[in-house]
Backbone as JSON, one array per atom type, in Angstrom:
{
  "sequence": "MKSNISNKEIDSGFKTINLLQKLNPLLSPHLLKKFIPEYKNFSPDINQYGLWFSSELNQKTFSKYDKIIFLLNGLAASGKDTIYNEMVKLNPKLFFKTVTATSRLPRDNEIDGVNYFFYKNVSNFKIAIEKKEFIEYIKRGDTYYGLPKKSFDYAFNQPKPIIYCQIEMSGWSKLKQYLFSINKNILIIKAFILPHMSLSQYLQWLMQNRGKEEIESRINKSGWELKIAPQKVDFFITNRINPNIPTITYTAKTVLNSLIPFIKNPKIKKFPTPTENLEFNKNVSQIVKIHDSIA",
  "N": [[34.63, -13.63, -28.29], [32.83, -14.28, -25.44], [33.43, -15.58, -22.16], [32.22, -17.6, -19.46], [32.67, -16.67, -16.08], [33.38, -17.88, -12.91], [31.65, -17.57, -9.72], [33.5, -17.76, -7.68], [35.83, -16.87, -8.91], [35.08, -14.23, -9.47], [34.82, -13.29, -6.85], [37.5, -13.44, -6.04], [38.52, -11.49, -7.68], [37.31, -9.21, -6.63], [38.62, -9.05, -4.17], [41.21, -8.58, -5.06], [40.96, -6.04, -6.28], [40.31, -4.51, -4.02], [42.69, -4.77, -2.6], [44.51, -3.46, -4.31], [43.48, -0.89, -4.32], [44.32, 0.31, -2.01], [46.85, 1.49, -2.31], [46.73, 2.46, -4.84], [48.14, 1.88, -7.45], [50.01, 2.56, -10.53], [48.93, 0.86, -13.42], [51.0, -1.14, -14.22], [53.48, -3.61, -14.89], [55.9, -3.41, -13.33], [55.14, -2.13, -11.04], [52.82, -3.38, -10.2], [53.82, -5.8, -9.36], [54.41, -5.6, -6.7], [52.12, -6.2, -5.41], [51.1, -8.43, -6.68], [52.95, -11.06, -7.07], [53.7, -12.5, -9.42], [54.05, -10.75, -11.53], [56.68, -10.01, -11.56], [58.01, -11.53, -13.35], [58.05, -10.31, -15.78], [59.46, -8.05, -18.09], [60.45, -4.87, -19.5], [61.53, -3.78, -22.79], [63.86, -1.61, -24.02], [63.81, -1.02, -26.73], [61.36, -1.88, -27.62], [58.42, -0.6, -27.88], [56.38, -0.03, -25.18], [55.94, -2.74, -24.54], [55.98, -5.63, -22.44], [57.82, -8.35, -21.76], [57.56, -11.84, -21.04], [59.8, -13.88, -19.12], [59.94, -16.42, -20.14], [59.09, -16.18, -22.85], [61.12, -14.56, -23.79], [63.18, -16.35, -23.89], [62.66, -17.95, -26.02], [63.63, -19.22, -29.18], [63.64, -17.84, -32.49], [61.96, -19.7, -34.11], [60.31, -20.87, -37.09], [56.91, -20.78, -38.09], [53.94, -22.3, -39.5], [51.48, -21.19, -38.94], [50.51, -18.55, -36.77], [48.82, -18.35, -33.77], [47.22, -15.79, -32.43], [46.31, -14.63, -29.43], [44.58, -12.12, -28.11], [43.88, -10.16, -25.38], [42.52, -8.11, -22.73], [42.03, -5.56, -20.19], [38.69, -4.34, -19.69], [37.66, -1.85, -21.98], [40.25, -1.18, -22.63], [41.37, -0.99, -25.11], [41.43, -3.08, -27.01], [40.1, -3.7, -29.52], [40.78, -1.41, -30.94], [43.6, -1.47, -31.13], [43.97, -3.9, -32.5], [42.57, -3.34, -34.92], [44.19, -1.31, -35.9], [46.56, -2.71, -36.39], [45.71, -4.38, -38.46], [45.17, -2.45, -40.36], [47.75, -1.56, -40.86], [48.93, -3.8, -42.02], [47.04, -5.58, -43.86], [47.23, -8.12, -44.95], [48.15, -9.94, -43.16], [46.46, -10.91, -41.09], [43.89, -13.17, -40.1], [40.72, -13.31, -38.84], [39.13, -15.25, -36.39], [35.87, -16.74, -36.58], [32.9, -16.5, -34.76], [30.02, -18.38, -33.58], [26.4, -18.36, -33.69], [23.05, -18.74, -32.45], [21.09, -17.12, -33.32], [19.11, -15.46, -35.91], [20.49, -14.18, -39.01], [21.19, -10.68, -39.32], [20.38, -7.73, -41.32], [22.57, -7.51, -44.06], [24.46, -9.16, -42.86], [26.69, -11.91, -43.16], [26.87, -15.38, -43.53], [29.5, -17.24, -42.1], [31.21, -15.13, -42.28], [30.45, -12.78, -40.71], [29.24, -14.22, -38.62], [28.98, -17.75, -37.86], [25.99, -18.95, -38.66], [23.47, -20.67, -37.0], [20.49, -22.47, -37.62], [18.55, -22.54, -35.64], [17.93, -22.71, -32.04], [17.78, -25.39, -31.31], [19.37, -26.73, -33.24], [21.82, -25.64, -32.58], [22.17, -26.65, -30.0], [22.41, -29.35, -30.59], [24.86, -29.32, -31.88], [26.44, -28.64, -29.71], [26.21, -30.95, -28.15], [27.56, -32.69, -29.79], [30.08, -31.88, -29.35], [31.21, -29.77, -30.83], [32.08, -27.27, -30.28], [34.6, -25.14, -28.94], [34.12, -23.53, -26.79], [31.13, -22.17, -25.33], [28.33, -19.96, -24.74], [25.33, -18.79, -23.19], [23.23, -16.1, -23.76], [20.55, -14.5, -22.61], [18.03, -15.6, -24.65], [19.64, -16.53, -26.6], [22.31, -18.38, -28.05], [25.88, -18.33, -28.13], [29.03, -19.21, -29.54], [32.4, -20.55, -29.86], [33.28, -22.17, -32.54], [34.93, -25.24, -33.47], [35.28, -25.53, -36.16], [35.81, -23.01, -37.04], [38.53, -22.61, -36.7], [39.46, -24.67, -38.3], [38.69, -23.67, -40.75], [40.18, -21.31, -40.76], [42.83, -22.25, -40.89], [43.07, -22.94, -43.52], [43.29, -20.61, -44.88], [45.3, -18.11, -46.55], [46.52, -16.17, -44.96], [48.92, -15.56, -42.42], [48.62, -15.15, -39.63], [46.4, -16.04, -37.2], [43.86, -14.49, -35.67], [42.38, -14.28, -32.51], [40.01, -13.25, -30.32], [39.49, -14.24, -27.53], [38.37, -14.75, -24.22], [40.41, -14.99, -21.24], [39.55, -17.07, -19.61], [38.86, -19.03, -21.35], [41.14, -19.89, -22.59], [42.64, -22.2, -21.9], [41.08, -24.42, -22.76], [41.06, -23.88, -25.49], [43.82, -24.04, -26.14], [44.24, -26.72, -25.57], [42.69, -27.95, -27.57], [43.99, -26.97, -29.91], [46.57, -28.03, -29.67], [45.95, -30.65, -30.05], [45.56, -31.08, -32.73], [47.86, -31.28, -34.13], [49.55, -29.5, -35.75], [51.92, -27.24, -37.3], [52.14, -24.83, -35.43], [52.19, -21.76, -33.51], [51.24, -20.51, -30.43], [50.58, -17.36, -29.24], [50.13, -15.22, -26.56], [48.65, -12.27, -25.44], [48.13, -9.39, -23.31], [46.37, -6.43, -22.57], [47.16, -3.52, -20.8], [45.89, -0.51, -19.65], [47.64, 2.57, -19.55], [47.41, 3.78, -16.83], [46.6, 4.87, -13.48], [45.04, 2.78, -10.96], [42.68, 4.01, -9.96], [42.21, 5.95, -11.92], [41.73, 4.27, -14.07], [39.36, 2.93, -13.27], [37.57, 5.03, -13.26], [37.71, 5.71, -15.96], [36.66, 3.35, -17.03], [33.98, 3.46, -16.16], [33.16, 5.69, -17.57], [33.37, 4.83, -20.2], [32.02, 2.42, -20.42], [29.64, 2.73, -19.19], [27.21, 2.58, -16.48], [25.98, 0.18, -16.23], [25.98, -2.97, -14.83], [28.41, -2.38, -13.61], [29.79, -2.96, -11.26], [30.22, -5.72, -11.45], [31.87, -5.75, -13.71], [34.12, -4.39, -12.74], [35.02, -6.13, -10.71], [35.58, -8.35, -12.29], [37.71, -7.29, -13.72], [39.58, -7.16, -11.67], [40.03, -9.9, -11.23], [41.17, -10.55, -13.71], [43.52, -8.99, -13.65], [44.86, -10.32, -11.64], [45.18, -12.96, -12.62], [46.32, -12.77, -15.16], [49.28, -12.51, -15.35], [50.02, -15.15, -15.01], [49.36, -16.4, -17.3], [49.97, -15.07, -19.75], [52.12, -14.2, -22.57], [53.18, -11.74, -23.17], [52.74, -8.37, -21.97], [50.9, -5.48, -22.98], [51.37, -2.14, -22.82], [49.12, 0.36, -23.0], [49.32, 3.47, -23.97], [47.18, 5.83, -23.92], [46.5, 8.42, -25.96], [45.01, 10.92, -27.57], [46.19, 12.9, -29.11], [48.64, 12.15, -30.02], [50.26, 9.68, -32.04], [50.13, 7.17, -30.51], [48.8, 4.72, -30.54], [49.4, 3.73, -33.08], [52.2, 3.44, -32.83], [52.22, 1.45, -30.88], [50.82, -0.66, -32.16], [52.55, -1.2, -34.33], [54.8, -2.08, -32.91], [53.84, -4.4, -31.66], [53.27, -5.94, -33.92], [55.9, -6.21, -34.87], [56.89, -7.91, -32.95], [55.67, -10.28, -33.55], [56.26, -10.92, -36.21], [58.91, -12.17, -36.57], [58.4, -14.9, -36.12], [56.96, -15.87, -38.22], [56.68, -18.07, -40.94], [56.37, -17.83, -43.8], [55.12, -15.12, -45.84], [58.37, -13.44, -46.27], [58.57, -10.71, -44.23], [59.02, -7.3, -43.74], [60.06, -5.52, -40.84], [58.34, -2.92, -39.0], [59.19, 0.55, -38.8], [59.81, 2.13, -35.68], [59.54, 4.6, -33.01], [61.24, 3.84, -30.97], [63.15, 2.03, -31.75], [65.9, 2.42, -32.16], [67.01, 3.25, -29.81], [69.4, 3.81, -27.19], [70.85, 1.03, -25.47], [69.39, -0.05, -22.43], [68.84, -1.21, -19.19], [67.48, -0.46, -16.98], [64.44, -0.48, -15.44], [62.62, 1.53, -14.55], [63.67, 3.79, -15.84], [63.33, 3.05, -18.51], [60.51, 3.04, -18.68], [60.03, 5.78, -18.24], [61.32, 6.88, -20.45], [59.78, 5.83, -22.56], [57.37, 7.02, -21.85], [58.02, 9.69, -22.36], [58.15, 9.72, -25.11], [55.5, 9.38, -25.71]],
  "CA": [[33.79, -14.63, -27.65], [32.84, -14.12, -24.0], [33.4, -16.81, -21.4], [31.69, -17.51, -18.12], [33.61, -16.64, -14.98], [32.67, -18.39, -11.75], [31.52, -16.67, -8.57], [34.76, -17.81, -6.94], [36.77, -15.99, -9.61], [34.61, -12.87, -9.24], [35.19, -12.96, -5.47], [38.95, -13.2, -5.99], [38.71, -10.19, -8.32], [36.9, -8.18, -5.64], [39.71, -8.96, -3.19], [42.36, -7.96, -5.72], [40.67, -4.6, -6.42], [40.44, -3.9, -2.68], [44.11, -4.73, -2.27], [45.18, -2.44, -5.12], [42.95, 0.44, -4.02], [44.99, 0.88, -0.84], [47.96, 2.34, -2.74], [46.36, 3.01, -6.15], [49.32, 1.88, -8.32], [49.92, 2.55, -11.98], [48.71, -0.51, -13.9], [52.22, -1.49, -14.94], [54.05, -4.77, -14.21], [56.94, -3.14, -12.33], [54.49, -1.67, -9.8], [51.85, -4.4, -9.8], [54.5, -6.94, -8.74], [54.41, -5.41, -5.25], [50.86, -6.76, -4.92], [50.89, -9.71, -7.34], [54.36, -11.38, -7.34], [53.98, -13.07, -10.75], [54.43, -9.7, -12.48], [58.13, -9.85, -11.57], [58.53, -12.32, -14.46], [57.92, -9.54, -17.02], [60.36, -6.91, -18.16], [60.34, -4.11, -20.75], [62.7, -3.69, -23.67], [63.97, -0.2, -24.42], [63.53, -0.89, -28.16], [60.02, -2.39, -27.9], [57.56, 0.42, -27.27], [55.23, -0.39, -24.36], [55.76, -4.18, -24.36], [56.63, -6.28, -21.29], [57.91, -9.74, -22.17], [57.81, -12.85, -20.02], [61.12, -14.48, -19.21], [59.79, -17.61, -20.99], [59.08, -15.78, -24.27], [62.46, -14.04, -24.11], [64.09, -17.47, -24.1], [62.29, -18.65, -27.26], [64.32, -18.88, -30.42], [62.68, -17.45, -33.52], [61.59, -20.76, -35.03], [59.29, -20.42, -38.04], [55.67, -21.55, -37.97], [52.98, -22.14, -40.59], [50.46, -20.27, -38.45], [50.59, -18.02, -35.4], [47.53, -18.09, -33.14], [47.43, -14.62, -31.58], [45.22, -14.41, -28.5], [44.71, -10.77, -27.55], [42.85, -9.79, -24.41], [42.88, -6.93, -21.96], [40.98, -5.02, -19.33], [37.58, -3.71, -20.42], [37.91, -0.49, -22.46], [41.69, -0.92, -22.68], [41.77, -0.71, -26.49], [41.68, -4.31, -27.78], [39.66, -3.57, -30.92], [41.51, -0.31, -31.57], [44.95, -1.93, -31.45], [43.86, -4.91, -33.56], [42.2, -2.68, -36.18], [45.37, -0.58, -36.38], [47.48, -3.7, -36.95], [45.15, -4.79, -39.74], [45.36, -1.32, -41.27], [49.16, -1.5, -41.22], [49.21, -4.91, -42.95], [45.82, -6.39, -43.93], [47.49, -9.46, -45.46], [48.69, -10.79, -42.11], [45.53, -11.41, -40.09], [42.57, -13.73, -40.35], [40.02, -13.33, -37.56], [38.21, -16.38, -36.22], [34.44, -16.39, -36.64], [32.1, -17.16, -33.74], [28.73, -18.91, -34.04], [25.24, -17.9, -32.94], [21.78, -19.4, -32.77], [20.11, -16.14, -33.82], [19.05, -15.27, -37.35], [21.33, -13.08, -39.48], [20.59, -9.36, -39.53], [20.63, -7.19, -42.66], [23.96, -7.41, -44.5], [25.34, -10.13, -42.21], [26.98, -13.03, -44.06], [27.27, -16.61, -42.85], [30.91, -17.54, -42.27], [31.98, -13.88, -42.24], [30.08, -12.12, -39.45], [29.04, -15.35, -37.7], [28.4, -18.98, -38.38], [24.61, -18.89, -38.19], [22.72, -21.91, -36.86], [19.1, -22.17, -37.96], [17.74, -22.36, -34.43], [18.57, -23.14, -30.8], [17.88, -26.85, -31.31], [20.55, -27.11, -34.01], [22.99, -25.22, -31.81], [22.32, -27.61, -28.9], [22.9, -30.6, -31.18], [26.29, -29.1, -32.1], [27.07, -28.71, -28.39], [26.26, -32.37, -27.78], [28.58, -33.32, -30.63], [31.37, -31.28, -28.96], [31.72, -29.0, -31.97], [32.52, -25.95, -29.82], [35.65, -25.03, -27.93], [33.35, -23.02, -25.66], [29.87, -21.51, -25.72], [27.66, -19.24, -23.67], [23.96, -18.4, -23.49], [22.84, -14.77, -23.3], [19.12, -14.43, -22.85], [17.56, -16.79, -25.36], [20.54, -16.76, -27.73], [23.59, -19.03, -27.8], [27.06, -17.94, -28.9], [30.09, -20.17, -29.3], [33.57, -20.57, -30.72], [33.28, -23.53, -33.12], [36.21, -25.78, -33.93], [35.38, -25.35, -37.62], [36.36, -21.68, -37.3], [39.97, -22.78, -36.86], [39.66, -25.5, -39.5], [38.55, -22.75, -41.88], [41.28, -20.35, -40.72], [44.07, -22.91, -41.3], [43.08, -23.03, -44.99], [43.45, -19.28, -45.44], [46.72, -17.8, -46.77], [47.05, -15.22, -43.98], [49.71, -16.36, -41.48], [48.28, -14.95, -38.22], [44.99, -16.24, -36.86], [43.56, -13.64, -34.51], [41.23, -14.77, -31.76], [39.78, -12.47, -29.11], [38.79, -15.09, -26.6], [38.77, -14.36, -22.88], [41.4, -15.88, -20.63], [38.91, -18.25, -19.03], [38.71, -20.04, -22.4], [42.43, -20.17, -23.22], [43.1, -23.57, -21.66], [40.35, -25.32, -23.67], [41.53, -23.62, -26.85], [45.16, -24.61, -26.28], [44.1, -28.18, -25.6], [42.22, -28.32, -28.91], [45.01, -26.66, -30.92], [47.67, -28.99, -29.54], [45.49, -31.98, -30.45], [45.42, -31.21, -34.18], [49.19, -31.62, -34.64], [49.99, -28.62, -36.83], [53.1, -26.43, -36.99], [51.58, -23.54, -35.02], [52.66, -21.15, -32.27], [50.23, -19.7, -29.74], [51.14, -16.22, -28.51], [49.05, -14.64, -25.76], [48.98, -10.91, -24.98], [47.11, -8.74, -22.49], [46.52, -4.98, -22.62], [46.97, -2.73, -19.59], [45.9, 0.93, -19.92], [48.7, 3.24, -18.78], [46.67, 4.62, -15.87], [46.49, 4.34, -12.12], [43.81, 2.02, -10.8], [41.53, 4.91, -9.82], [41.96, 6.54, -13.24], [41.13, 3.25, -14.92], [37.98, 2.67, -12.85], [36.79, 6.17, -13.76], [37.68, 5.52, -17.42], [35.75, 2.25, -17.29], [32.6, 3.93, -15.99], [32.86, 6.63, -18.65], [33.33, 4.15, -21.5], [31.16, 1.25, -20.41], [28.39, 3.04, -18.52], [27.05, 2.08, -15.12], [25.33, -1.11, -16.25], [26.8, -4.08, -14.34], [29.76, -1.86, -13.44], [30.45, -3.67, -10.16], [30.68, -6.99, -11.98], [32.99, -5.47, -14.61], [35.27, -4.03, -11.91], [35.51, -7.35, -10.07], [36.18, -9.16, -13.35], [39.01, -6.69, -13.99], [40.46, -7.6, -10.59], [40.4, -11.29, -11.52], [42.08, -10.53, -14.87], [44.81, -8.47, -13.2], [45.5, -11.35, -10.82], [45.47, -14.2, -13.35], [47.03, -12.53, -16.42], [50.71, -12.84, -15.39], [50.21, -16.6, -15.02], [48.88, -16.94, -18.57], [50.31, -14.36, -20.98], [53.51, -14.13, -23.03], [53.61, -10.36, -22.96], [51.76, -7.32, -21.7], [50.94, -4.29, -23.83], [51.0, -0.9, -22.14], [48.42, 1.23, -23.96], [49.36, 4.88, -23.6], [46.06, 6.4, -24.68], [46.71, 9.85, -26.16], [44.39, 11.24, -28.87], [46.96, 13.9, -29.85], [49.91, 11.55, -30.47], [49.93, 8.37, -32.61], [50.62, 6.09, -29.65], [48.19, 3.46, -30.99], [50.2, 3.27, -34.23], [53.47, 2.97, -32.29], [51.96, 0.19, -30.19], [50.47, -1.67, -33.16], [53.77, -1.55, -35.06], [55.67, -2.84, -32.03], [53.26, -5.73, -31.5], [53.53, -6.64, -35.19], [57.32, -6.55, -34.93], [57.15, -9.03, -32.05], [55.09, -11.48, -34.16], [56.82, -11.18, -37.54], [60.03, -13.13, -36.63], [57.95, -16.29, -36.02], [56.2, -16.24, -39.41], [57.49, -18.83, -41.91], [56.29, -17.18, -45.11], [56.27, -14.63, -46.6], [59.29, -12.59, -45.52], [57.91, -9.41, -44.01], [59.9, -6.33, -43.09], [59.55, -4.91, -39.61], [57.92, -1.53, -39.1], [60.0, 1.48, -38.01], [59.16, 2.67, -34.48], [60.38, 5.65, -32.41], [62.12, 3.3, -29.93], [63.96, 0.92, -32.26], [67.33, 2.7, -32.15], [67.41, 3.85, -28.54], [70.57, 3.2, -26.55], [70.53, -0.07, -24.56], [69.17, 0.34, -21.05], [68.15, -2.27, -18.48], [66.78, 0.11, -15.82], [63.02, -0.53, -15.77], [62.0, 2.85, -14.34], [64.13, 4.69, -16.9], [62.66, 2.65, -19.75], [59.14, 3.54, -18.61], [60.08, 7.24, -18.4], [61.67, 7.17, -21.85], [58.58, 5.55, -23.36], [56.41, 8.08, -21.51], [58.43, 10.94, -23.01], [57.78, 9.6, -26.52], [54.05, 9.62, -25.77]],
  "C": [[33.92, -14.51, -26.15], [32.76, -15.47, -23.32], [32.76, -16.56, -20.05], [32.83, -17.48, -17.12], [32.84, -16.99, -13.72], [32.57, -17.33, -10.65], [32.79, -16.63, -7.75], [35.78, -16.89, -7.58], [36.38, -14.52, -9.44], [34.98, -12.41, -7.83], [36.68, -12.66, -5.35], [39.29, -11.86, -6.64], [38.37, -9.04, -7.4], [38.02, -7.97, -4.63], [40.93, -8.28, -3.79], [42.16, -6.46, -5.88], [40.82, -3.91, -5.08], [41.9, -3.77, -2.28], [44.8, -3.6, -3.02], [44.72, -1.03, -4.76], [43.66, 1.11, -2.85], [46.11, 1.83, -1.22], [47.78, 2.89, -4.15], [47.55, 3.04, -7.12], [48.99, 2.13, -9.78], [49.78, 1.1, -12.43], [49.85, -0.92, -14.83], [52.91, -2.62, -14.19], [55.06, -4.44, -13.12], [56.38, -2.6, -11.02], [53.47, -2.69, -9.29], [52.53, -5.58, -9.11], [54.59, -6.81, -7.23], [53.18, -6.04, -4.61], [50.64, -8.19, -5.44], [52.27, -10.17, -7.83], [54.66, -11.86, -8.75], [54.37, -12.02, -11.79], [55.94, -9.5, -12.55], [58.76, -10.61, -12.73], [58.49, -11.58, -15.79], [58.83, -8.32, -16.97], [60.2, -6.19, -19.5], [61.64, -4.17, -21.55], [62.74, -2.26, -24.18], [63.58, 0.0, -25.89], [62.14, -1.37, -28.57], [59.0, -1.52, -27.16], [56.37, -0.2, -26.52], [55.02, -1.87, -24.13], [56.58, -4.68, -23.17], [56.63, -7.78, -21.55], [58.16, -10.66, -20.98], [59.21, -13.41, -20.2], [61.08, -15.71, -20.12], [59.82, -17.25, -22.46], [60.44, -15.26, -24.69], [63.44, -15.16, -24.43], [63.79, -18.25, -25.39], [63.21, -18.24, -28.4], [63.26, -18.59, -31.48], [62.52, -18.57, -34.54], [60.47, -20.25, -35.93], [58.09, -21.37, -37.99], [54.75, -21.28, -39.16], [51.9, -21.13, -40.21], [50.81, -19.81, -37.04], [49.15, -17.82, -34.93], [47.75, -16.97, -32.15], [46.18, -14.38, -30.74], [45.44, -13.07, -27.82], [43.55, -10.5, -26.62], [43.31, -8.56, -23.67], [41.74, -6.5, -21.06], [39.9, -4.37, -20.19], [37.94, -2.26, -20.75], [39.39, -0.15, -22.54], [42.2, -0.72, -24.1], [42.04, -1.94, -27.34], [41.33, -4.14, -29.26], [40.46, -2.49, -31.64], [42.9, -0.75, -32.01], [44.9, -2.97, -32.58], [43.54, -4.26, -34.9], [43.37, -1.9, -36.77], [46.39, -1.54, -36.98], [47.01, -4.16, -38.32], [45.34, -3.69, -40.78], [46.81, -1.25, -41.76], [49.54, -2.61, -42.2], [48.01, -5.84, -42.99], [46.05, -7.81, -44.4], [47.96, -10.44, -44.38], [47.63, -11.53, -41.31], [44.27, -12.02, -40.68], [41.89, -13.9, -38.99], [39.05, -14.5, -37.48], [36.77, -15.89, -36.14], [33.69, -17.18, -35.57], [30.76, -17.6, -34.35], [27.61, -18.37, -33.16], [23.99, -18.65, -33.37], [20.75, -18.42, -33.3], [20.16, -16.06, -35.33], [19.96, -14.13, -37.78], [20.53, -11.78, -39.63], [20.92, -8.89, -40.95], [22.14, -7.06, -42.89], [24.93, -8.33, -43.77], [25.46, -11.38, -43.08], [27.44, -14.22, -43.24], [28.73, -16.94, -43.16], [31.8, -16.33, -42.26], [31.7, -13.15, -40.93], [29.92, -13.13, -38.33], [28.85, -16.61, -38.52], [26.99, -19.05, -37.8], [23.99, -20.3, -38.15], [21.24, -21.57, -37.02], [18.25, -21.88, -36.75], [18.51, -22.88, -33.22], [18.75, -24.65, -30.78], [19.12, -27.32, -32.07], [21.84, -26.77, -33.28], [23.25, -26.23, -30.68], [22.84, -28.96, -29.39], [24.41, -30.49, -31.41], [27.06, -29.14, -30.78], [27.25, -30.16, -27.97], [27.33, -33.12, -28.57], [29.98, -32.78, -30.36], [32.03, -30.53, -30.11], [32.25, -27.63, -31.57], [33.68, -26.07, -28.84], [35.04, -24.48, -26.64], [32.08, -22.36, -26.21], [29.28, -20.84, -24.49], [26.24, -18.9, -24.13], [23.7, -17.02, -22.9], [21.38, -14.57, -23.64], [18.66, -15.72, -23.49], [18.5, -17.21, -26.49], [21.84, -17.41, -27.27], [24.67, -18.43, -28.7], [28.16, -18.94, -28.59], [31.26, -19.99, -30.25], [33.68, -21.97, -31.28], [34.67, -23.96, -33.58], [36.38, -25.54, -35.43], [35.9, -23.96, -37.98], [37.87, -21.76, -37.5], [40.29, -23.65, -38.07], [39.62, -24.62, -40.75], [39.76, -21.81, -41.94], [42.6, -20.97, -41.2], [44.19, -23.01, -42.82], [43.19, -21.67, -45.67], [44.93, -18.94, -45.59], [47.34, -16.88, -45.71], [47.71, -15.97, -42.82], [49.32, -16.23, -40.01], [46.77, -15.11, -38.04], [44.71, -15.49, -35.56], [42.3, -14.13, -33.83], [41.1, -13.98, -30.46], [38.88, -13.28, -28.17], [39.28, -14.75, -25.19], [39.64, -15.42, -22.23], [40.79, -17.14, -20.04], [38.72, -19.36, -20.05], [40.03, -20.48, -23.03], [42.86, -21.62, -23.07], [42.42, -24.56, -22.61], [40.82, -25.13, -25.11], [42.91, -24.22, -27.09], [45.1, -26.13, -26.38], [43.66, -28.66, -26.98], [43.31, -28.11, -29.95], [46.18, -27.64, -30.86], [47.26, -30.37, -30.05], [45.48, -32.17, -31.97], [46.77, -31.35, -34.9], [49.58, -30.82, -35.88], [51.18, -27.79, -36.35], [52.64, -25.0, -36.66], [52.24, -23.06, -33.74], [51.53, -20.31, -31.7], [50.94, -18.6, -28.97], [49.98, -15.48, -27.85], [49.49, -13.28, -25.23], [47.81, -10.32, -24.21], [47.41, -7.25, -22.4], [46.23, -4.36, -21.25], [46.95, -1.25, -19.97], [46.92, 1.61, -19.02], [48.06, 4.29, -17.86], [46.84, 4.05, -14.48], [45.18, 3.58, -12.01], [42.6, 2.93, -10.73], [41.19, 5.58, -11.15], [41.29, 5.53, -14.15], [39.67, 3.01, -14.55], [37.06, 3.81, -13.32], [36.63, 6.07, -15.28], [36.68, 4.43, -17.8], [34.3, 2.69, -17.18], [32.2, 4.89, -17.11], [32.63, 5.91, -19.98], [32.44, 2.93, -21.55], [29.83, 1.5, -19.68], [28.3, 2.38, -17.16], [26.39, 0.71, -15.07], [26.31, -2.21, -15.86], [28.23, -3.63, -14.05], [30.49, -2.58, -12.32], [31.01, -5.01, -10.62], [31.88, -6.8, -12.89], [34.26, -5.16, -13.81], [35.87, -5.28, -11.27], [36.16, -8.29, -11.08], [37.57, -8.62, -13.71], [40.03, -7.09, -12.93], [40.94, -9.02, -10.81], [41.4, -11.34, -12.68], [43.47, -10.04, -14.47], [45.58, -9.53, -12.4], [45.98, -12.52, -11.66], [46.34, -13.98, -14.59], [48.51, -12.89, -16.38], [51.01, -14.33, -15.34], [49.95, -17.19, -16.4], [49.5, -16.32, -19.82], [51.8, -14.45, -21.3], [54.05, -12.71, -22.94], [52.43, -9.45, -22.68], [51.98, -6.17, -22.67], [50.49, -3.1, -22.99], [50.38, 0.03, -23.18], [48.42, 2.66, -23.42], [48.35, 5.62, -24.48], [46.22, 7.91, -24.76], [46.16, 10.23, -27.53], [45.22, 12.21, -29.72], [48.28, 13.37, -30.41], [49.6, 10.14, -30.96], [50.46, 7.19, -31.79], [50.04, 4.74, -30.06], [48.99, 2.88, -32.16], [51.55, 2.74, -33.76], [53.29, 1.58, -31.66], [51.68, -0.93, -31.19], [51.69, -2.13, -33.94], [54.68, -2.43, -34.2], [55.15, -4.25, -31.81], [53.5, -6.55, -32.77], [54.99, -7.09, -35.29], [57.68, -7.72, -34.01], [56.62, -10.35, -32.61], [55.8, -11.9, -35.44], [57.97, -12.2, -37.54], [59.61, -14.6, -36.59], [57.25, -16.78, -37.28], [57.11, -16.92, -40.43], [57.54, -18.13, -43.26], [55.12, -16.2, -45.11], [57.23, -13.85, -45.7], [58.69, -11.18, -45.43], [58.87, -8.5, -43.27], [59.24, -5.77, -41.83], [59.22, -3.44, -39.85], [58.86, -0.64, -38.3], [59.19, 2.03, -36.83], [60.07, 3.71, -33.84], [61.34, 5.12, -31.34], [63.16, 2.31, -30.46], [65.46, 1.16, -32.18], [67.8, 3.38, -30.87], [68.57, 3.09, -27.94], [70.14, 2.15, -25.51], [70.43, 0.41, -23.12], [68.38, -0.77, -20.36], [67.36, -1.75, -17.28], [65.3, 0.27, -16.15], [62.37, 0.85, -15.64], [62.4, 3.84, -15.41], [63.48, 4.35, -18.24], [61.23, 3.18, -19.79], [59.09, 5.04, -18.85], [60.39, 7.61, -19.85], [60.49, 6.94, -22.76], [57.49, 6.58, -23.09], [56.74, 9.37, -22.26], [58.1, 10.92, -24.5], [56.3, 9.86, -26.68], [53.72, 11.06, -25.52]]
}
């Protein structure tokens, strides 16, 4: 579900991109903290491939929850869908994905409540907006899209313990406010994906994978995300994109292993990863190099 970002936020993203372009850093917390101080609150773990945990999450005890709300976001073309699909492939019984709503008619083979919640027309959608049935919504052209509260009501009744929601960071506050209001035994975990590239490499990658349409707006939005993410997320995911090595599988397993300890039922075994038995090391640069060597 896409959210609106204000002109003020886009302007701040433009300034952030200009700042980063001067030294063209690797998009990694230990280097980004030189430009954006909040990244200093994140550190890697030698045994957790490519993950950078916030000091706040590191202090959490592994209490058990009925449901985990997993909010996964990332820079455009950073691999959100790829990583999520790999996690589902590894254990399809864990995840239930929230369903968005639309005012358009269903296309061939689309099912109401599975692909979207379909509203009969724009008028019905607007009535639902007036009744505050959406956590957020947006209009694209003549069509409305929204994240309805009933999507979570439906998800809570499913047996799968992790509710996956790919909502942009601009909508996280409203979602958290709603989830806290329903008084359930849930934990919200927020993650953000950074491609393991320098800024210039990423901008080139973005143009190759998203085309030139609205590319300036996408770049500025990326700048805003880079600036705001360390204030909002529980951990960062470094995506080492390598078609010749199963880095996506390593990453997906490691993310799953970070979620599993919070799940109340059933008992689920952690996945083996190439970093799980590495010798303890607190040196950030060495950890990055070791993880790079595995890739």
